[in-house]
C-alpha positions in Angstrom: -12.2 40.3 30.5 -14.3 37.8 28.5 -13.8 34.2 29.4 -12.5 32.5 26.3 -14.0 29.1 27.4 -17.6 30.3 27.9 -18.6 29.3 24.4 -16.9 26.0 24.2 -19.1 23.0 23.3 -19.2 19.9 25.5 -16.8 17.1 24.5 -17.9 15.1 21.6 -20.3 17.7 20.2 -19.8 20.2 17.3 -21.4 22.8 15.2 -22.0 22.1 11.5 -21.0 25.2 9.5 -22.8 26.0 6.2 -20.8 23.8 3.8 -20.8 20.9 6.2 -24.5 21.4 7.0 -25.3 21.5 3.3 -23.5 18.1 2.7 -25.3 16.5 5.7 -28.7 17.8 4.4 -28.1 16.5 0.8 -26.9 13.1 2.1 -29.9 12.7 4.4 -32.3 13.7 1.6 -30.6 11.4 -1.0 -30.7 8.4 1.4 -34.3 8.9 2.3 -35.3 9.3 -1.3 -33.5 6.1 -2.2 -35.4 4.2 0.6 -38.7 5.8 -0.4 -38.2 4.7 -4.0 -38.1 1.1 -2.7 -41.4 1.4 -0.9 -40.1 2.3 2.6 -42.3 4.8 4.4 -40.7 7.4 6.8 -41.5 7.6 10.5 -40.4 10.3 12.9 -40.3 9.1 16.5 -39.6 11.7 19.3 -36.2 12.6 20.5 -37.1 11.7 24.1 -39.0 8.7 25.5 -39.5 6.9 28.8 -36.4 5.1 29.6 -38.1 1.8 30.5 -39.8 1.5 27.2 -36.7 2.3 25.2 -34.4 0.0 27.2 -36.5 -3.1 27.0 -37.0 -3.1 23.3 -33.6 -4.5 22.4 -30.9 -6.1 24.6 -28.1 -4.3 22.8 -29.3 -0.9 24.0 -28.2 -0.4 27.6 -29.3 2.3 29.9 -25.8 3.3 30.8 -25.4 4.7 27.3 -28.4 7.0 27.6 -28.7 10.5 28.8 -31.4 10.3 31.5 -33.4 12.8 33.5 -36.7 13.0 35.3 -39.9 14.2 33.5 -41.4 17.0 35.7 -44.9 16.1 34.3 -44.9 12.3 35.0 -42.0 12.1 37.5 -40.8 9.1 35.4 -37.3 8.7 34.0 -36.9 9.9 30.5 -34.0 9.1 28.1 -32.6 10.9 25.1 -32.5 8.3 22.3 -29.2 6.6 21.4 -30.7 4.4 18.7 -33.8 5.1 16.5 -34.1 1.4 15.6 -35.5 0.8 19.1 -38.2 3.4 18.5 -39.1 2.0 15.1 -39.7 -1.4 16.8 -42.0 0.3 19.3 -44.0 2.0 16.5 -44.3 -1.3 14.6 -45.5 -3.1 17.8 -48.1 -0.3 18.7 -49.3 2.3 16.2 -48.7 0.1 13.2 -49.4 -3.3 14.8 -52.4 -4.0 12.5 -50.7 -2.9 9.3 -50.0 -5.6 6.7 -46.6 -7.4 6.9 -43.9 -7.1 5.8 -43.8 -3.5 7.0 -41.2 -1.3 5.4 -40.2 1.8 7.4 -37.3 4.2 7.2 -36.1 7.1 9.4 -33.5 9.8 9.9 -32.7 11.8 13.0 -30.1 12.7 15.6 -29.1 10.3 18.3 -26.9 11.0 21.4 -24.9 8.8 23.8 -23.6 9.6 27.2 -20.0 9.3 26.3 -17.8 8.5 23.3 -14.7 6.4 23.1 -11.2 6.6 21.6 -12.3 5.2 18.2 -15.4 7.3 18.1 -15.3 10.4 20.3 -18.4 11.9 18.8 -21.4 11.8 21.1 -24.1 13.0 18.7 -24.7 11.3 15.4 -27.0 11.4 12.4 -28.7 8.0 12.1 -30.4 7.0 8.9 -31.9 3.6 8.3 -34.6 1.2 7.2 -36.4 -1.7 8.8 -38.2 -4.6 7.1 -40.5 -5.8 9.8 -42.3 -9.2 9.8 -39.8 -11.2 7.9 -36.6 -13.1 8.8 -35.7 -14.7 5.5 -32.8 -14.7 3.1 -34.8 -12.6 0.6 -35.5 -10.0 3.2 -31.9 -9.8 4.2 -30.9 -9.5 0.6 -33.3 -6.7 0.0 -32.0 -4.8 3.1 -28.3 -5.2 2.0 -29.2 -4.0 -1.5 -31.1 -1.0 -0.1 -28.2 0.0 2.2 -25.9 0.0 -0.8 -28.4 2.0 -2.9 -28.7 4.6 -0.1 -24.9 5.0 0.1 -24.6 5.2 -3.7 -27.4 7.9 -3.8 -25.4 9.9 -1.2 -22.3 9.8 -3.4 -20.3 7.1 -1.6 -18.0 5.0 -3.8 -15.9 1.9 -3.3 -18.6 0.4 -1.0 -17.6 -2.8 0.9 -19.9 -5.1 2.8 -18.6 -7.4 5.5 -20.8 -10.3 6.5 -20.9 -12.0 9.9 -22.9 -14.6 11.7 -23.7 -13.2 15.1 -25.1 -16.4 16.6 -22.3 -18.6 15.2 -20.8 -19.5 18.6 -24.2 -20.3 20.1 -25.1 -22.5 17.0 -21.8 -24.4 17.2 -21.8 -24.7 21.0 -25.3 -26.2 20.9 -24.2 -28.8 18.4 -20.9 -30.1 17.1 -18.6 -28.0 19.3 -20.3 -28.1 22.8 -19.5 -25.5 25.4 -21.0 -24.7 28.7 -22.3 -21.2 29.5 -19.0 -19.9 31.1 -16.9 -21.3 28.3 -19.1 -19.7 25.6 -18.5 -16.3 27.2 -14.8 -16.8 27.3 -14.6 -18.2 23.7 -16.7 -15.3 22.3 -14.3 -12.9 24.1 -11.2 -14.4 22.6 -12.7 -14.7 19.2 -13.6 -11.0 19.4 -9.9 -10.2 20.0 -8.7 -12.9 17.5 -6.4 -14.2 20.2 -5.5 -17.8 19.2 -3.6 -18.5 22.4 -6.3 -17.1 24.6 -8.9 -19.2 22.6 -7.1 -22.4 23.4 -6.7 -21.5 27.1 -10.5 -20.7 27.2 -11.2 -24.3 26.0 -12.1 -23.2 22.5 -9.4 -25.0 20.5 -12.0 -26.4 18.1 -13.0 -22.8 17.3 -9.5 -21.8 16.1 -10.4 -22.2 12.4 -13.0 -19.4 12.8 -10.2 -16.9 13.2 -8.8 -17.8 9.8 -12.2 -18.2 8.1 -12.2 -14.5 7.3 -11.4 -12.5 4.2 -12.9 -12.1 0.7 -16.3 -13.7 0.8 -15.9 -16.6 -1.7 -12.8 -17.8 0.1 -14.2 -17.3 3.6 -17.4 -19.1 2.7 -15.4 -22.1 1.5 -13.4 -22.2 4.7 -16.5 -22.0 6.8 -18.2 -24.7 4.8 -15.1 -26.9 5.2 -15.3 -26.4 9.0 -19.0 -27.3 9.0 -18.6 -31.1 8.9 -21.9 -31.6 10.7 -23.9 -29.5 8.3 -25.3 -27.2 11.1 -24.2 -24.1 9.2 -25.3 -25.3 5.8 -28.5 -23.2 5.5 -26.7 -20.1 6.8 -23.8 -20.4 4.3 -26.3 -21.0 1.5 -28.2 -17.9 2.6 -25.0 -15.8 2.6 -24.2 -17.0 -0.9 -27.7 -16.1 -2.2 -27.3 -12.6 -0.7 -23.8 -12.3 -2.3 -25.2 -13.4 -5.7 -27.9 -10.7 -5.4 -25.4 -8.0 -4.7 -23.1 -9.0 -7.6 -20.5 -6.4 -8.4 -22.1 -3.5 -6.7 -19.9 -3.8 -3.6 -16.8 -5.6 -2.4 -17.8 -8.6 -0.2 -15.9 -9.9 2.7 -16.8 -12.1 5.7 -15.6 -12.4 9.3 -18.0 -15.0 10.6 -17.2 -14.6 14.3 -17.3 -10.8 14.4 -19.8 -9.6 17.1 -18.9 -6.0 17.8 -22.0 -3.9 17.2 -24.2 -7.0 16.7 -25.4 -7.6 20.3 -29.0 -8.1 19.3 -28.8 -9.5 15.8 -29.7 -13.2 15.2 -28.3 -15.3 12.3 -27.1 -12.5 9.9 -25.2 -9.3 10.2 -23.3 -7.0 8.0 -21.0 -3.9 8.2 -20.7 -1.2 5.5 -17.6 0.7 4.5 -16.8 3.2 1.7 -13.6 4.5 0.1 -12.3 7.7 1.7 -14.5 7.4 4.8 -12.9 6.7 8.1 -14.3 3.6 9.9 -17.6 2.0 9.2 -20.5 3.9 7.7 -23.2 1.5 9.0 -24.3 -1.9 10.0 -27.4 -4.1 9.9 -28.8 -7.6 10.1 -31.7 -9.8 11.4 -33.2 -9.5 14.8 -36.4 -9.8 16.9 -38.1 -6.7 18.3 -38.0 -6.6 22.0 -41.4 -6.9 23.7 -43.4 -8.1 20.6 -40.7 -10.6 19.6 -41.5 -9.9 15.9 -38.8 -10.8 13.4 -37.2 -7.9 11.5 -34.3 -7.1 9.2 -32.7 -3.7 8.9 -29.7 -1.4 8.8 -28.5 1.9 10.3 -26.2 4.3 8.5 -24.1 6.8 10.4 -22.9 9.3 7.6 -21.1 11.8 9.8 -17.7 10.6 8.4 -19.1 10.6 4.9 -20.1 14.2 5.4 -16.5 15.0 6.6 -15.1 13.3 3.5 -17.2 15.3 1.0 -17.9 18.6 2.6 -15.0 20.4 1.1 -16.4 19.8 -2.4 -20.0 20.5 -1.4 -21.6 23.3 -3.5 -23.8 25.8 -1.7 -25.4 26.8 -5.0 -25.2 29.9 -7.2 -25.9 33.2 -5.4 -27.5 36.1 -7.3 -27.2 39.6 -5.8 -30.4 41.7 -5.8 -29.6 45.4 -5.8 -31.9 48.0 -4.1 -35.0 48.6 -6.2 -34.7 45.2 -8.1 -37.7 43.7 -9.9 -39.3 41.3 -7.4 -41.0 39.2 -10.1 -37.8 38.8 -11.9 -36.1 37.7 -8.7 -38.8 35.1 -8.0 -38.4 33.8 -11.6 -34.6 33.4 -11.0 -35.3 31.5 -7.8 -37.6 29.1 -9.6 -34.6 28.4 -12.0 -32.4 27.4 -9.0 -30.7 30.6 -8.1 -30.2 31.6 -4.5 -30.9 35.3 -4.2 -29.3 37.7 -1.7 -31.0 41.0 -1.5 -29.2 44.3 -0.7 -30.4 45.9 2.6 -28.7 49.2 2.1 -26.4 51.1 -0.3 -23.3 49.6 1.4 -24.1 46.0 0.4 -22.0 44.6 -2.5 -22.5 41.4 -4.4 -18.9 40.2 -4.3 -18.6 40.8 -0.6 -21.7 38.7 0.0 -20.3 35.7 -2.0 -22.5 36.3 -5.1 -21.3 35.4 -8.5 -23.9 37.3 -10.5 -26.1 40.4 -10.1 -29.7 40.9 -11.3 -30.0 43.5 -14.0 -33.5 43.8 -15.3 -34.6 40.2 -15.6 -31.1 38.8 -16.4 -28.2 37.5 -14.3 -24.9 39.3 -15.1 -21.6 37.9 -13.9 -19.8 40.1 -11.3 
């Protein structure tokens, strides 16, 4: 008796069947084309690297999230990448170190992590993104946010929302008008992450309570944050956010949660999360950061379009199929392919166009409906 479990896939992994694979391919191509049109050159780092190199590039990527194994050639520990951004940083610091700055790079590829979680059980993802390396300015951040929106629009996403955050907000305030020691900072950040007002007071962060309420539609949230900033320490950050918002205009809904840190472990003064109508959860995030090792400033984003694929795959067209009967005209078939037809050739007398999902059959040099 055949074991019914022998072909099961590991938890968090799945096959993409034709319609789903077609949607994923179209979305990847559309996003990369949008980035390329804005001057971003594609790089393709390897799937596997030395763990030490990968882990040291950014503090937010921890080795416990990586699949690790020993390289039989070098006897060093290798890791399966969980984030391509780290690899792009390495490329910028090594192979492209002497290229003019700002350096504009984009990428697409599969990433994997050791385990999923309740909110995101998937352990393999398609990651698509862009990095603007050598600049940490408001104009660079504005370009990156606009590019992320353009990539989502090109892929067919609608109702795009962008949620701004200030990843270093607690550090900035704790170093200035709202002083905290190292232990208190950690506790305050934790309570702000959970939006626990009572816990925030117990942690010694009563002065930080207004940050919980300084969230919502961007114009209102920016006003609340500005009102809180009586010392002016956040003035340039708020002005920068407003410049970025003006640049985006009506292309996306804008909100802000200034104390949000989830997913922004290595970003500096600016971060953003992307959402789209009909897509479960976030579709990407980005912000400003420094590349580990070289300490070069950069601004970028990563999109994870798996849920966008799930949302649109049912409507994805595989293209028109044209049945080629035995003895068909090869030149006529090639001409039809050049016009966008997908041809399916009969292999024997038993093959039928309808059974093979074809809508037309080639007769002479014309396509006739079946």
